[in-house]
NUDRENVEX-571264 format. One record per residue (C-alpha): residue in one letter; x, y, z. Coordinates in pm, whole numbers, plus 50000, padded with zeros to 5 digits. Last residue first. Layout:
BEGIN
REC   baba      xx      yy      zz
REC      A       X       Y       Z
...
//
This chain:
BEGIN
REC   baba      xx      yy      zz
REC      A   32136   38213   08798
REC      A   32299   38512   08911
REC      A   32435   38298   09248
REC      V   32592   38034   09013
REC      S   32773   38300   08768
REC      F   32849   38469   09115
REC      V   33047   38146   09257
REC      T   33159   38043   08942
REC      R   33305   38368   08868
REC      Y   33470   38440   09167
REC      L   33643   38082   09165
REC      D   33776   38163   08795
REC      E   33900   38490   08941
REC      G   34104   38292   09208
REC      Y   34328   38198   08943
REC      S   34634   38152   09130
REC      T   34819   38433   08968
REC      Q   35195   38490   09014
REC      L   35303   38212   08789
REC      P   35515   37924   08799
REC      D   35755   37819   08520
REC      A   35699   37602   08276
REC      E   35690   37247   08195
REC      I   35358   37108   08181
REC      L   35100   36907   08414
REC      K   34742   36795   08235
REC      F   34422   36783   08441
REC      P   34291   36943   08152
REC      R   34140   37216   08329
REC      T   33850   37450   08206
REC      G   33912   37830   08282
REC      D   33805   37926   07900
REC      A   34159   38040   07820
REC      R   34250   37668   07884
REC      R   34484   37584   08286
REC      E   34763   37374   08277
REC      A   34873   37254   08616
REC      R   35266   37374   08621
REC      L   35600   37180   08627
REC      F   35871   37332   08742
REC      M   36237   37126   08714
REC      A   36552   37216   08967
REC      G   36905   37094   08944
REC      E   37063   37307   08720
REC      S   36928   37603   08989
REC      K   36846   37922   08771
REC      R   36827   38114   09106
REC      A   36517   38338   08986
REC      V   36317   37993   08897
REC      F   36425   37931   09263
REC      G   36317   38248   09380
REC      E   35998   38213   09177
REC      A   35854   37899   09369
REC      F   35899   38095   09712
REC      H   35760   38374   09605
REC      F   35458   38214   09460
REC      L   35383   38034   09744
REC      H   35065   37863   09597
REC      T   35292   37503   09622
REC      V   35346   37182   09526
REC      F   35693   37079   09662
REC      V   35889   36701   09510
REC      V   36231   36746   09707
REC      K   36546   36520   09666
REC      V   36733   36490   09990
REC      G   37135   36509   09904
REC      S   37202   36761   10252
REC      D   37230   37044   10047
REC      L   36888   36950   09901
REC      L   36751   36947   10225
REC      A   36902   37288   10369
REC      S   36750   37464   10095
REC      V   36427   37302   10090
REC      I   36404   37447   10437
REC      Q   36512   37802   10372
REC      R   36292   37847   10098
REC      A   36008   37699   10264
REC      I   36071   37923   10562
REC      E   36084   38222   10362
REC      S   35773   38158   10164
REC      G   35605   38080   10464
REC      E   35684   38420   10599
REC      R   35598   38592   10236
REC      E   35287   38455   10176
REC      N   35087   38446   10529
REC      T   35087   38171   10786
REC      S   34905   37868   10705
REC      A   35043   37839   10367
REC      F   35374   37648   10532
REC      S   35329   37292   10318
REC      E   35063   37309   10010
REC      N   35160   36953   09935
REC      F   35496   36849   10025
REC      L   35668   36489   09916
REC      V   35992   36444   10049
REC      L   36234   36164   09897
REC      A   36558   36034   10086
REC      D   36888   36012   09915
REC      R   37073   36165   10229
REC      G   36897   36140   10542
REC      I   36573   36225   10704
REC      R   36485   36145   11081
REC      E   36513   36440   11283
REC      V   36416   36632   10996
REC      L   36091   36480   10989
REC      A   36015   36556   11384
REC      S   36058   36882   11289
REC      M   35840   36901   10967
REC      R   35566   36771   11188
REC      S   35597   37017   11470
REC      L   35602   37322   11179
REC      E   35314   37171   11046
REC      E   35135   37164   11390
REC      D   35249   37482   11506
REC      W   35119   37676   11181
REC      K   34776   37489   11170
REC      G   34702   37625   11585
REC      S   34776   37406   11848
REC      E   34582   37252   12174
REC      M   34247   37316   11983
REC      T   34150   36971   12023
REC      A   34031   36937   11677
REC      D   34364   37109   11566
REC      E   34328   37251   11258
REC      E   34296   37061   10910
REC      R   34664   36935   10764
REC      K   34849   37031   10514
REC      Y   35101   36754   10369
REC      H   35486   36676   10470
REC      T   35542   36345   10315
REC      F   35825   36091   10331
REC      V   35986   35841   10149
REC      H   36330   35688   10248
REC      I   36635   35565   10129
REC      S   36448   35623   09783
REC      V   36545   35432   09477
REC      E   36639   35572   09150
REC      S   36340   35648   08898
REC      S   36244   35482   08590
REC      F   35892   35468   08459
REC      T   35692   35393   08153
REC      D   35319   35355   08065
REC      A   35243   35447   08392
REC      A   35048   35245   08746
REC      V   35371   35092   08833
REC      F   35456   34753   08920
REC      M   35559   34572   09197
REC      G   35918   34477   09380
REC      A   35824   34696   09712
REC      Q   36055   34978   09587
REC      M   35848   35012   09241
REC      M   35541   35017   09442
REC      L   35646   35294   09726
REC      A   35830   35502   09452
REC      A   35523   35450   09210
REC      L   35278   35573   09553
REC      G   35470   35870   09586
REC      V   35518   36012   09227
REC      S   35128   35939   09170
REC      R   35050   36156   09500
REC      L   35213   36423   09389
REC      F   35014   36435   09038
REC      T   34717   36400   09211
REC      S   34759   36684   09458
REC      K   34915   36903   09122
REC      G   34582   36798   08932
REC      G   34431   37121   08827
REC      T   34161   37148   09108
REC      N   34306   37495   09144
REC      A   34544   37618   08918
REC      G   34920   37603   08902
REC      T   35249   37519   09087
REC      V   35433   37236   09064
REC      I   35778   37229   09207
REC      I   36035   36969   09127
REC      L   36396   36980   09331
REC      N   36646   36704   09272
REC      K   36710   36695   08922
REC      D   36948   36490   08726
REC      D   36656   36310   08525
REC      A   36352   36475   08533
REC      Q   36181   36420   08215
REC      A   35774   36430   08241
REC      D   35480   36270   08124
REC      N   35133   36275   08319
REC      G   34832   36047   08318
REC      I   34505   36119   08302
REC      V   34216   35907   08485
REC      K   34001   35615   08376
REC      G   33715   35481   08601
REC      N   33615   35305   08946
REC      R   33628   35696   09109
REC      S   33817   35579   09440
REC      L   34032   35329   09228
REC      A   34149   35540   08903
REC      L   34215   35801   09207
REC      S   34393   35525   09421
REC      P   34577   35430   09079
REC      D   34709   35792   09033
REC      C   34842   35791   08676
REC      L   35210   35850   08504
REC      G   35123   35829   08131
REC      S   35527   35856   08072
REC      F   35786   35874   08300
REC      S   36110   35993   08404
REC      L   36309   35998   08686
REC      R   36698   35952   08775
REC      R   36877   36112   09046
REC      A   37161   35866   09035
REC      S   37262   35863   09412
REC      A   36978   35565   09511
REC      P   37069   35339   09254
REC      A   36811   35292   08945
REC      P   36536   35122   08919
REC      V   36334   35048   08573
REC      P   35953   35025   08608
REC      L   35729   34697   08555
REC      C   35420   34859   08389
REC      V   35054   34922   08391
REC      P   34832   35168   08234
REC      T   34497   35194   08420
REC      E   34194   35128   08184
REC      L   34011   35060   08449
REC      R   33986   34714   08375
REC      L   34348   34676   08382
REC      L   34360   34871   08700
REC      R   34126   34584   08903
REC      A   34373   34298   08719
REC      H   34687   34426   08856
REC      L   34519   34520   09182
REC      N   34437   34151   09277
REC      L   34761   33998   09074
REC      C   34944   34226   09323
REC      G   34763   34074   09630
REC      I   34836   33763   09504
REC      Y   35176   33872   09481
REC      F   35208   33978   09820
REC      A   34964   33680   09947
REC      L   35257   33454   09805
REC      E   35514   33574   10043
REC      A   35262   33517   10365
REC      R   35148   33204   10226
REC      L   35445   33019   10152
REC      M   35592   33111   10506
REC      Q   35299   32926   10683
REC      F   35324   32681   10465
REC      F   35713   32623   10553
REC      S   35678   32709   10947
REC      L   35391   32428   10922
REC      I   35608   32215   10816
REC      H   35867   32253   11075
REC      D   35624   32286   11364
REC      V   35478   31974   11220
REC      S   35870   31817   11238
REC      Q   35938   31952   11596
REC      A   35561   31777   11702
REC      L   35729   31477   11525
REC      A   36062   31472   11721
REC      N   35869   31580   12077
REC      A   35652   31252   12002
REC      V   35916   31031   11936
REC      L   36148   31138   12270
REC      N   35827   31107   12478
REC      V   35707   30783   12355
REC      G   35830   30567   12595
REC      R   35795   30806   12890
REC      D   35422   30823   12809
REC      N   35361   30460   12834
REC      L   35526   30432   13157
REC      A   35272   30755   13273
REC      S   34974   30546   13113
REC      L   35064   30224   13252
REC      A   35117   30389   13575
REC      Q   34767   30589   13547
REC      A   34594   30248   13458
REC      G   34723   30066   13763
REC      S   34589   30334   13999
REC      E   34276   30286   13818
REC      D   34277   29905   13845
REC      R   33880   29876   13780
REC      P   33956   29631   13464
REC      H   34228   29445   13665
REC      L   34580   29535   13538
REC      Q   34771   29194   13346
REC      F   35143   29122   13385
REC      T   35334   28897   13147
REC      Y   35650   28754   13146
REC      A   35778   28615   12827
REC      E   35852   28255   12662
REC      P   35830   28257   12302
REC      K   35548   28133   12178
REC      R   35542   27793   11975
REC      S   35453   27785   11620
REC      M   35124   27663   11522
REC      L   34986   28005   11433
REC      R   35303   28184   11340
REC      E   35323   27901   11072
REC      L   34975   27928   10971
REC      W   34982   28301   10927
REC      G   35335   28277   10705
REC      R   35622   28418   10867
REC      D   35799   28752   10796
REC      D   35776   28881   11194
REC      Q   35908   29229   11246
REC      P   36018   29295   11535
REC      N   35860   29618   11759
REC      R   36103   29897   11716
REC      R   36201   29997   12076
REC      L   36152   30280   12278
REC      V   36388   30378   12510
REC      Y   36336   30442   12904
REC      N   36674   30489   13098
REC      D   36560   30428   13423
REC      G   36290   30268   13658
REC      K   36284   30314   14026
REC      N   36412   29963   14177
REC      G   36466   30118   14467
REC      R   36812   30218   14335
REC      R   36821   30227   13961
REC      L   36651   29956   13730
REC      G   36670   29978   13363
REC      A   36444   29991   13145
REC      S   36305   29871   12748
REC      I   35986   29972   12603
REC      L   35744   29819   12284
REC      V   35437   30003   12231
REC      G   35125   29799   12118
REC      K   35075   29561   11824
REC      K   34917   29886   11642
REC      F   35149   30130   11731
REC      K   35022   30403   11523
REC      M   35365   30541   11537
REC      R   35454   30246   11292
REC      A   35215   30363   10992
REC      L   35386   30706   11002
REC      H   35719   30608   10962
REC      E   35601   30386   10670
REC      D   35402   30673   10540
REC      I   35751   30888   10547
REC      E   35940   30640   10403
REC      S   35710   30615   10139
REC      F   35695   30994   10077
REC      H   36103   31016   10070
REC      D   36121   30782   09797
REC      D   35853   30941   09574
REC      S   36071   31231   09589
REC      L   35975   31596   09822
REC      E   36357   31730   09899
REC      E   36464   31745   09512
REC      R   36082   31794   09378
REC      L   36027   32056   09645
REC      M   36397   32187   09598
REC      G   36357   32248   09239
REC      F   36022   32419   09283
REC      L   36112   32651   09485
REC      R   36431   32749   09349
REC      S   36266   32822   08979
REC      F   35983   33012   09127
REC      G   36251   33245   09289
REC      D   36497   33237   09035
REC      S   36210   33370   08734
REC      P   36209   33102   08466
REC      F   35866   32955   08566
REC      L   35763   32720   08270
REC      G   36102   32485   08297
REC      S   35967   32255   08543
REC      A   35573   32384   08605
REC      R   35428   32016   08619
REC      D   35694   31843   08838
REC      A   35629   32147   09068
REC      I   35271   32123   09117
REC      D   35254   31767   09133
REC      R   35508   31837   09430
REC      L   35295   32085   09618
REC      S   34991   31823   09560
REC      K   35231   31555   09765
REC      L   35352   31841   10036
REC      E   34917   31883   10068
REC      V   34874   31487   10103
REC      V   35204   31483   10359
REC      F   35033   31773   10549
REC      M   34721   31573   10643
REC      R   34962   31275   10782
REC      L   35156   31553   10946
REC      V   34867   31637   11104
REC      E   34696   31322   11243
REC      V   35076   31195   11325
REC      S   35148   31487   11519
REC      R   34789   31488   11720
REC      H   34865   31110   11804
REC      L   35182   31165   11937
REC      I   35102   31495   12153
REC      S   34791   31298   12305
REC      G   35060   31000   12421
REC      P   35317   31305   12508
REC      Y   35058   31434   12718
REC      T   34968   31800   12658
REC      R   34625   31767   12597
REC      Y   34437   31764   12297
REC      G   34106   32009   12226
REC      F   34207   32243   11991
REC      Y   34480   32233   11740
REC      N   34362   31933   11492
REC      K   34118   32220   11311
REC      R   34480   32460   11309
REC      E   34686   32190   11158
REC      G   34378   32136   10863
REC      E   34367   32579   10849
REC      I   34749   32571   10790
REC      A   34754   32304   10527
REC      R   34427   32435   10347
REC      M   34600   32783   10332
REC      A   34932   32666   10227
REC      I   34735   32437   09908
REC      R   34525   32755   09826
REC      Y   34823   32961   09770
REC      I   34970   32701   09537
REC      D   34659   32667   09338
REC      R   34611   33083   09313
REC      V   34992   33024   09182
REC      T   34904   32801   08914
REC      Q   34620   33005   08808
REC      E   34798   33323   08762
REC      H   35036   33152   08542
REC      R   35206   33416   08345
REC      L   35137   33718   08590
REC      C   35294   33504   08863
REC      D   35594   33436   08682
REC      S   35631   33802   08623
REC      F   35543   33857   08993
REC      V   35882   33618   09033
REC      D   36082   33896   08785
REC      Q   35973   34162   08957
REC      R   36037   34058   09303
REC      Y   36401   33961   09146
REC      R   36429   34284   09040
REC      I   36310   34504   09344
REC      T   36570   34225   09553
REC      D   36872   34298   09316
REC      L   36823   34676   09315
REC      D   36827   34653   09708
REC      T   36675   34957   09877
REC      L   36343   34804   09933
REC      S   36055   34967   10063
REC      S   35881   34835   10403
REC      L   35550   35044   10324
REC      V   35418   34802   10048
REC      A   35536   34476   10190
REC      V   35356   34543   10511
REC      K   35061   34694   10383
REC      S   35046   34362   10167
REC      A   35086   34130   10410
REC      E   34822   34261   10615
REC      F   34539   34301   10369
REC      L   34595   33973   10231
REC      F   34580   33819   10599
REC      N   34264   34058   10636
REC      D   34052   33919   10320
REC      G   33835   34164   10140
REC      D   33968   34179   09809
REC      A   34329   34252   09995
REC      M   34449   34417   09687
REC      V   34193   34669   09676
REC      G   34240   34760   10007
REC      I   34596   34790   09964
REC      L   34525   35033   09716
REC      I   34228   35234   09899
REC      D   34410   35229   10248
REC      L   34704   35384   10041
REC      G   34552   35682   09953
REC      L   34923   35870   09939
REC      D   34833   36120   10243
REC      Q   34686   35924   10449
REC      V   34860   35567   10396
REC      L   35172   35781   10416
REC      A   35107   35945   10717
REC      E   35014   35648   10909
REC      H   35368   35481   10779
REC      N   35563   35795   10918
REC      W   35747   35530   11182
REC      P   35823   35303   10939
REC      L   35677   34937   10965
REC      V   35803   34661   11226
REC      Q   35604   34375   11161
REC      R   35347   34305   11365
REC      L   35192   34016   11060
REC      D   34826   34081   11195
REC      L   34637   33802   11160
REC      A   34243   33848   11127
REC      A   34184   33548   10909
REC      V   34326   33344   11181
REC      D   33982   33399   11391
REC      T   34015   33413   11718
REC      N   34010   33142   12005
REC      R   34230   33313   12214
REC      Y   34444   33062   12272
REC      R   34470   33017   11907
REC      L   34532   33325   11825
REC      E   34850   33347   12057
REC      R   34930   33005   11880
REC      E   34900   33234   11505
REC      R   35092   33499   11629
REC      R   35405   33303   11775
REC      T   35408   33106   11401
REC      L   35361   33443   11182
REC      I   35639   33585   11405
REC      Q   35892   33358   11240
REC      Q   36192   33611   11322
REC      P   36276   33646   10971
REC      D   35964   33761   10805
REC      F   35973   33770   10450
REC      D   36247   33442   10476
REC      R   36575   33505   10347
REC      G   36828   33416   10078
REC      R   36680   33583   09776
REC      Y   36369   33800   09926
REC      M   36042   33751   09873
REC      L   35990   33419   09673
REC      F   36254   33253   09951
REC      A   36006   32952   10015
REC      K   36196   32726   10244
REC      M   36244   32408   10387
//
């Protein structure tokens, strides 16, 4: 059985890391809620989390649950580039929005099954008899949860139009029929061996036992009176003395040889069903996180929409009301969005006054790209963009606390590492980069780097105060360039909106001067 809610034809975790990790946690007697999915994240995931405020976003998705945090982090940072898979997840999430309670019920069923199996793990020994006993108990518990899932599938038939849920519910109804459950119950009842264990064996040299086979006890359909009055069949019997410990051990070993194959088969069945519940939980965890975030943003009056993805080479970017969701969540209030029509643009340069919303806009573009490519909604009224093969950030940093390098060396070092991994159709977000040196040198370095990236088919969004850098692209009248500027009213106030306008040579430093000295004079 497979869930297939994140991908059309494969698991969210194809290497089954969940099973291995959970076993490790059991041995360490660690809370399963602290599970770390340990999937491969992009090499720059720490920079993305820091620069785009992803920790705030994913924290709201998790709502205090460590497992939800890890699953959401992996999904958001593992950007998709396949349009079909992005739309596949969008359809599944739309079903989750329409039937939130049902989806949360399915998630709780998976959690109960996994927790129940974990409670039955501790304390049992690795003998065939003990393995068999535990497997029977766990399978009984699993059957109860599978019946609950099948009941939901019956009730939800036709209500979930997405391919993901339609396939899941169809699989549950087909593979978990009433006849199938009856057969399972019959086998589990037989595995209790209430009439003892019937084993056949042969003898080899030295009267050693060989070819042990577990046999089904013959079913006696006669009435109780007939069985009582009938003559017992002839049989050879042997009884152990109550104090014969060696004989008891030999009999136990004989019993284990007989049930060994059955015990292994049942243990494999337990692992198979457990793997299904684990994957169901992992894949639903992402959608539960999306539901948590969606509800929180709506309470903060932040717009949300399902974006329209385009192929990587399409060079499409248009949006209305695009917000920074991390800012809204950290401020716990409504934030201002931006509109832009940047189709066919491969360079966006943002200039303007300090604290005018430039960095916020840059984060909103980066977060929207990652959220769209995770198959999520974005914080905007409308949003459409091409997918990016990779998303990179190059933000200014504070000076190295160890004093091993200055800010300029550190900037160039990070840029060098980025260039080694960048490729065509990537998206690079620069925020005040190369400003730790003088204006002329910083502008020239920035111009050369950006020009090389554009020539390599990379899309660039650059927030800067380097006027000579920005003005140089204006003078070249690049058709693929767009210039946005943070608004500043005549009285010095900021509406935190960006307008399409060429850069100005002033950075409005007089605003800071007036603010400081007006406070001092007061």
